[in-house]
C-alpha positions in Angstrom: 388.5 70.4 35.3 388.2 69.8 31.6 391.2 70.0 29.3 389.7 73.1 27.6 389.1 74.8 30.9 392.7 73.9 32.0 394.2 75.3 28.8 392.1 78.5 29.0 392.9 79.1 32.6 396.6 78.4 32.0 396.7 80.9 29.1 394.8 83.7 30.9 396.8 83.3 34.1 400.0 84.1 32.4 399.0 87.7 32.1 398.4 88.2 35.8 401.5 86.1 36.7 403.6 88.3 34.3 404.9 85.0 32.8 405.7 86.1 29.2 407.8 83.0 28.4 405.0 80.7 29.6 402.5 82.6 27.5 404.7 82.1 24.4 405.0 78.4 25.3 401.3 77.9 25.2 401.1 79.2 21.6 401.1 76.8 18.6 403.8 77.7 16.0 401.1 78.7 13.5 399.0 80.6 16.0 397.2 83.7 14.8 396.2 86.7 17.0 393.7 89.2 15.8 394.2 92.2 18.1 391.3 94.6 19.0 392.4 97.0 16.3 391.9 94.4 13.6 395.6 93.7 13.1 396.5 90.1 12.5 399.7 88.8 14.1 400.9 85.4 12.8 403.4 83.1 14.7 404.9 83.1 18.1 407.4 85.9 17.5 404.8 88.3 16.1 402.3 87.6 18.8 404.9 87.9 21.4 406.0 91.3 20.1 402.4 92.5 20.0 401.6 91.5 23.6 405.0 92.4 25.1 403.8 95.7 26.6 401.4 93.9 28.8 404.3 92.0 30.4 407.2 94.5 30.4 405.7 97.3 32.3 405.0 99.6 29.4 401.3 99.7 30.4 402.2 99.9 34.1 401.0 97.1 36.4 398.4 95.1 34.6 395.7 92.9 36.2 393.0 90.9 34.4 389.8 90.0 36.0 387.9 87.3 34.2 384.1 87.9 34.6 382.9 84.9 32.7 384.1 82.0 30.6 382.0 80.0 28.1 383.5 76.7 26.9 382.6 74.8 23.7 384.3 71.5 24.3 383.5 69.9 20.9 385.1 72.9 19.1 387.9 73.4 21.6 386.9 77.1 21.8 386.5 79.4 24.8 385.0 82.8 25.1 386.5 84.8 27.9 385.0 88.1 29.1 387.5 90.2 31.1 388.5 93.6 32.5 392.1 94.7 32.2 393.1 97.2 34.9 396.3 99.2 34.3 398.0 101.1 37.1 400.7 103.6 36.1 403.8 104.3 38.2 402.1 107.4 39.5 399.1 105.3 40.7 396.7 106.5 38.0 394.4 103.7 37.0 392.5 103.0 33.8 390.7 99.9 32.6 389.2 98.3 29.5 386.6 95.6 29.1 387.0 92.9 26.5 386.3 89.5 25.1 388.8 86.9 23.8 387.7 84.1 21.5 390.4 81.4 22.1 390.8 78.3 19.9 393.0 75.4 20.9 394.4 72.3 19.2 396.2 69.6 21.0 396.5 71.8 24.1 398.1 74.8 22.3 396.4 78.1 21.4 395.9 78.3 17.6 393.8 81.5 17.5 393.1 84.5 19.8 390.6 87.0 18.6 390.4 89.9 20.9 387.6 92.5 21.2 387.5 95.6 23.5 385.0 98.2 24.3 386.7 101.4 23.1 386.0 105.0 22.0 387.2 104.3 18.5 386.2 101.9 15.8 388.8 99.8 14.0 388.1 99.2 10.3 390.0 96.8 8.2 389.9 96.2 4.5 388.4 93.0 3.1 390.2 91.3 0.2 
């Protein structure tokens, strides 16, 4: 298994394992997360706060299924297509399909750009 594949697999597996602390440990201190709504989160604390609901039960039980992964070894970049299934306490299920563009440096995630198929369109201003 290549280093990029190992780093990608390790990061994505934290969501199914519910391992919030491990996920945070895989982020570089200067990591940037662009969420599906176009909001940028900079640094481990901000990214942790934005992703906490996936781990703490707010969204119910969450399970990611990775449908494909494309690795660009020279760029240390992975494209991961996934489906996130959420099961509420009452058993009701919902899901969303998405794509993450993950960039790594020295084994740490430096950028996560997430895209989801959704009913609404997120628009952000350009400076």
